[in-house]
N, CA, C and O atoms as CSV, one atom per row, in Angstrom:
chain,resi,resn,atom,element,x,y,z
A,1,MET,N,N,-53.736,-15.152,108.439
A,1,MET,CA,C,-53.806,-16.094,107.233
A,1,MET,C,C,-55.079,-15.851,106.482
A,1,MET,O,O,-55.122,-15.503,105.302
A,2,PHE,N,N,-56.155,-16.070,107.290
A,2,PHE,CA,C,-57.483,-16.119,106.627
A,2,PHE,C,C,-57.856,-14.607,106.136
A,2,PHE,O,O,-58.590,-14.417,105.166
A,3,LYS,N,N,-57.367,-13.714,106.783
A,3,LYS,CA,C,-57.758,-12.290,106.356
A,3,LYS,C,C,-57.080,-12.068,104.928
A,3,LYS,O,O,-57.692,-11.454,104.055
A,4,GLN,N,N,-55.662,-12.636,104.688
A,4,GLN,CA,C,-55.195,-12.266,103.329
A,4,GLN,C,C,-55.895,-13.198,102.260
A,4,GLN,O,O,-55.957,-12.708,101.132
A,5,HIS,N,N,-56.395,-14.376,102.418
A,5,HIS,CA,C,-57.172,-14.986,101.563
A,5,HIS,C,C,-58.484,-14.275,101.145
A,5,HIS,O,O,-58.753,-14.027,99.970
A,6,ILE,N,N,-59.374,-13.931,102.324
A,6,ILE,CA,C,-60.577,-13.332,102.332
A,6,ILE,C,C,-60.106,-11.993,101.588
A,6,ILE,O,O,-60.851,-11.707,100.651
A,7,ALA,N,N,-59.135,-11.187,101.772
A,7,ALA,CA,C,-59.021,-9.823,101.185
A,7,ALA,C,C,-58.467,-10.058,99.482
A,7,ALA,O,O,-58.530,-9.188,98.614
A,8,SER,N,N,-58.025,-11.206,99.330
A,8,SER,CA,C,-57.657,-11.378,97.967
A,8,SER,C,C,-58.983,-11.754,96.990
A,8,SER,O,O,-58.877,-11.674,95.766
A,9,MET,N,N,-60.088,-12.120,97.563
A,9,MET,CA,C,-61.236,-12.401,96.891
A,9,MET,C,C,-61.977,-11.213,96.345
A,9,MET,O,O,-62.317,-10.320,97.120
A,10,THR,N,N,-62.227,-11.150,95.169
A,10,THR,CA,C,-62.947,-10.087,94.815
A,10,THR,C,C,-64.556,-10.561,94.527
A,10,THR,O,O,-64.901,-11.706,94.237
A,11,GLY,N,N,-65.429,-9.412,94.678
A,11,GLY,CA,C,-66.706,-9.717,94.115
A,11,GLY,C,C,-67.443,-10.419,95.078
A,11,GLY,O,O,-68.625,-10.658,94.829
A,12,ILE,N,N,-66.892,-10.834,96.254
A,12,ILE,CA,C,-67.721,-11.631,97.295
A,12,ILE,C,C,-67.537,-10.734,98.602
A,12,ILE,O,O,-66.398,-10.362,98.886
A,13,GLU,N,N,-68.493,-10.415,99.316
A,13,GLU,CA,C,-68.491,-9.751,100.555
A,13,GLU,C,C,-67.764,-10.460,101.524
A,13,GLU,O,O,-68.173,-11.611,101.682
A,14,SER,N,N,-66.754,-10.108,102.263
A,14,SER,CA,C,-66.233,-11.001,103.217
A,14,SER,C,C,-67.155,-11.215,104.547
A,14,SER,O,O,-66.820,-12.122,105.308
A,15,GLY,N,N,-68.140,-10.535,104.820
A,15,GLY,CA,C,-68.999,-10.876,105.904
A,15,GLY,C,C,-69.873,-12.070,105.520
A,15,GLY,O,O,-70.317,-12.775,106.425
A,16,TYR,N,N,-70.140,-12.337,104.289
A,16,TYR,CA,C,-70.771,-13.451,103.951
A,16,TYR,C,C,-69.825,-14.840,104.070
A,16,TYR,O,O,-70.259,-15.969,104.297
A,17,LEU,N,N,-68.653,-14.527,103.892
A,17,LEU,CA,C,-67.550,-15.689,104.090
A,17,LEU,C,C,-67.522,-15.950,105.517
A,17,LEU,O,O,-67.678,-17.110,105.898
A,18,ILE,N,N,-67.342,-15.019,106.346
A,18,ILE,CA,C,-67.177,-15.320,107.773
A,18,ILE,C,C,-68.387,-15.954,108.445
A,18,ILE,O,O,-68.305,-16.943,109.174
A,19,PHE,N,N,-69.578,-15.281,108.133
A,19,PHE,CA,C,-70.859,-15.898,108.463
A,19,PHE,C,C,-70.941,-17.429,108.148
A,19,PHE,O,O,-71.311,-18.250,108.988
A,20,SER,N,N,-70.551,-17.761,106.816
A,20,SER,CA,C,-70.704,-19.036,106.459
A,20,SER,C,C,-70.077,-19.883,107.243
A,20,SER,O,O,-70.677,-20.849,107.714
A,21,LEU,N,N,-68.779,-19.645,107.496
A,21,LEU,CA,C,-67.625,-20.290,108.455
A,21,LEU,C,C,-68.188,-20.514,109.725
A,21,LEU,O,O,-68.181,-21.634,110.237
A,22,VAL,N,N,-68.695,-19.483,110.289
A,22,VAL,CA,C,-69.240,-19.741,111.549
A,22,VAL,C,C,-70.188,-20.502,111.605
A,22,VAL,O,O,-70.171,-21.288,112.552
A,23,VAL,N,N,-71.321,-20.570,110.676
A,23,VAL,CA,C,-72.517,-21.473,110.792
A,23,VAL,C,C,-71.861,-22.985,110.638
A,23,VAL,O,O,-72.230,-23.908,111.364
A,24,PHE,N,N,-71.057,-23.110,109.826
A,24,PHE,CA,C,-70.441,-24.441,109.432
A,24,PHE,C,C,-69.798,-24.964,110.682
A,24,PHE,O,O,-70.031,-26.130,110.999
A,25,MET,N,N,-68.962,-24.174,111.472
A,25,MET,CA,C,-68.443,-24.630,112.480
A,25,MET,C,C,-69.221,-24.885,113.797
A,25,MET,O,O,-68.786,-25.582,114.714
A,26,ALA,N,N,-70.491,-24.209,113.795
A,26,ALA,CA,C,-71.385,-24.290,114.864
A,26,ALA,C,C,-72.269,-25.617,114.627
A,26,ALA,O,O,-72.748,-26.296,115.534
A,27,PHE,N,N,-72.392,-25.851,113.325
A,27,PHE,CA,C,-73.049,-27.040,112.925
A,27,PHE,C,C,-72.392,-28.290,113.172
A,27,PHE,O,O,-72.926,-29.287,113.658
A,28,PHE,N,N,-70.986,-28.155,112.741
A,28,PHE,CA,C,-70.082,-29.298,113.030
A,28,PHE,C,C,-69.801,-29.761,114.293
A,28,PHE,O,O,-69.723,-30.947,114.615
A,29,THR,N,N,-69.616,-28.587,115.161
A,29,THR,CA,C,-69.433,-28.882,116.678
A,29,THR,C,C,-70.728,-29.567,117.220
A,29,THR,O,O,-70.700,-30.638,117.825
A,30,GLY,N,N,-71.955,-28.804,116.931
A,30,GLY,CA,C,-73.200,-29.339,117.469
A,30,GLY,C,C,-73.120,-30.869,117.083
A,30,GLY,O,O,-73.098,-31.605,118.069
A,31,VAL,N,N,-73.076,-31.448,115.967
A,31,VAL,CA,C,-72.985,-32.736,115.629
A,31,VAL,C,C,-72.022,-33.499,116.475
A,31,VAL,O,O,-72.410,-34.456,117.145
A,32,LEU,N,N,-70.975,-33.169,116.468
A,32,LEU,CA,C,-70.094,-33.843,117.302
A,32,LEU,C,C,-70.408,-34.004,118.768
A,32,LEU,O,O,-70.103,-35.050,119.342
A,33,VAL,N,N,-71.087,-32.873,119.486
A,33,VAL,CA,C,-71.380,-33.027,120.784
A,33,VAL,C,C,-72.485,-33.780,120.780
A,33,VAL,O,O,-72.617,-34.463,121.795
A,34,TRP,N,N,-73.429,-33.893,119.866
A,34,TRP,CA,C,-74.664,-34.763,119.978
A,34,TRP,C,C,-74.064,-36.132,119.747
A,34,TRP,O,O,-74.515,-36.983,120.513
A,35,LEU,N,N,-73.169,-36.553,118.889
A,35,LEU,CA,C,-72.512,-37.774,118.806
A,35,LEU,C,C,-71.962,-38.447,120.062
A,35,LEU,O,O,-72.090,-39.654,120.272
A,36,PHE,N,N,-71.349,-37.607,120.877
A,36,PHE,CA,C,-70.740,-38.128,121.855
A,36,PHE,C,C,-71.828,-38.210,123.011
A,36,PHE,O,O,-71.697,-39.052,123.900
A,37,LYS,N,N,-72.839,-37.383,122.995
A,37,LYS,CA,C,-73.733,-37.419,124.230
A,37,LYS,C,C,-74.885,-38.370,123.899
A,37,LYS,O,O,-75.652,-38.699,124.804
A,38,ALA,N,N,-75.065,-38.867,122.558
A,38,ALA,CA,C,-76.192,-39.601,122.339
A,38,ALA,C,C,-76.070,-40.956,123.049
A,38,ALA,O,O,-74.994,-41.263,123.563
A,39,ASP,N,N,-77.181,-41.821,123.103
A,39,ASP,CA,C,-77.333,-42.869,123.775
A,39,ASP,C,C,-76.786,-44.005,122.601
A,39,ASP,O,O,-77.340,-44.193,121.518
A,40,LYS,N,N,-75.716,-44.622,123.032
A,40,LYS,CA,C,-75.141,-45.764,122.303
A,40,LYS,C,C,-75.979,-46.808,121.600
A,40,LYS,O,O,-75.740,-47.296,120.495
A,41,SER,N,N,-77.090,-47.105,122.472
A,41,SER,CA,C,-78.207,-48.202,121.902
A,41,SER,C,C,-78.947,-47.633,120.868
A,41,SER,O,O,-79.227,-48.334,119.896
A,42,TYR,N,N,-79.323,-46.421,120.928
A,42,TYR,CA,C,-79.954,-45.714,119.817
A,42,TYR,C,C,-79.091,-45.659,118.505
A,42,TYR,O,O,-79.625,-45.923,117.427
A,43,ILE,N,N,-77.733,-45.311,118.584
A,43,ILE,CA,C,-76.957,-45.159,117.318
A,43,ILE,C,C,-76.806,-46.591,117.033
A,43,ILE,O,O,-76.861,-46.752,115.814
A,44,GLN,N,N,-76.638,-47.687,117.658
A,44,GLN,CA,C,-76.699,-49.158,117.325
A,44,GLN,C,C,-77.929,-49.384,116.519
A,44,GLN,O,O,-77.896,-49.845,115.378
A,45,ASP,N,N,-78.992,-49.051,117.137
A,45,ASP,CA,C,-80.379,-49.417,116.634
A,45,ASP,C,C,-80.621,-48.792,115.128
A,45,ASP,O,O,-81.066,-49.463,114.197
A,46,MET,N,N,-80.251,-47.375,115.035
A,46,MET,CA,C,-80.262,-46.817,113.775
A,46,MET,C,C,-79.297,-47.483,112.737
A,46,MET,O,O,-79.640,-47.656,111.568
A,47,GLY,N,N,-78.075,-47.845,113.224
A,47,GLY,CA,C,-77.202,-48.600,112.293
A,47,GLY,C,C,-77.716,-50.001,111.768
A,47,GLY,O,O,-77.446,-50.401,110.635
A,48,ASN,N,N,-78.360,-50.608,112.537
A,48,ASN,CA,C,-78.932,-51.812,112.086
A,48,ASN,C,C,-80.387,-51.673,111.179
A,48,ASN,O,O,-80.953,-52.649,110.688
A,49,LYS,N,N,-80.821,-50.408,111.072
A,49,LYS,CA,C,-82.210,-50.232,110.568
A,49,LYS,C,C,-82.076,-50.892,108.794
A,49,LYS,O,O,-82.869,-51.684,108.284
A,50,PRO,N,N,-80.991,-50.358,108.206
A,50,PRO,CA,C,-80.833,-50.826,106.802
A,50,PRO,C,C,-80.869,-52.340,106.564
A,50,PRO,O,O,-81.178,-52.840,105.482
A,51,LEU,N,N,-80.521,-53.041,107.676
A,51,LEU,CA,C,-80.381,-54.552,107.397
A,51,LEU,C,C,-81.539,-55.347,107.802
A,51,LEU,O,O,-81.631,-56.546,107.542
A,52,GLU,N,N,-82.513,-54.610,108.505
A,52,GLU,CA,C,-83.746,-55.214,108.897
A,52,GLU,C,C,-84.791,-55.340,107.430
A,52,GLU,O,O,-84.814,-54.580,106.461
A,53,GLN,N,N,-85.468,-56.368,107.644
A,53,GLN,CA,C,-86.503,-56.512,106.656
A,53,GLN,C,C,-87.915,-56.158,106.710
A,53,GLN,O,O,-88.641,-56.369,105.739
């Protein structure tokens, strides 16, 4: 399915498209892993920062 969409695009090198997809997925996965492994008190403290004076 993806190959058909990538092959139909003209003027764009498919290697750049695949590279950008891999970078995006790696970043998104890294953020999710950090989110689930992060200390919950740290997340709560950062969430309350805008409300402090």
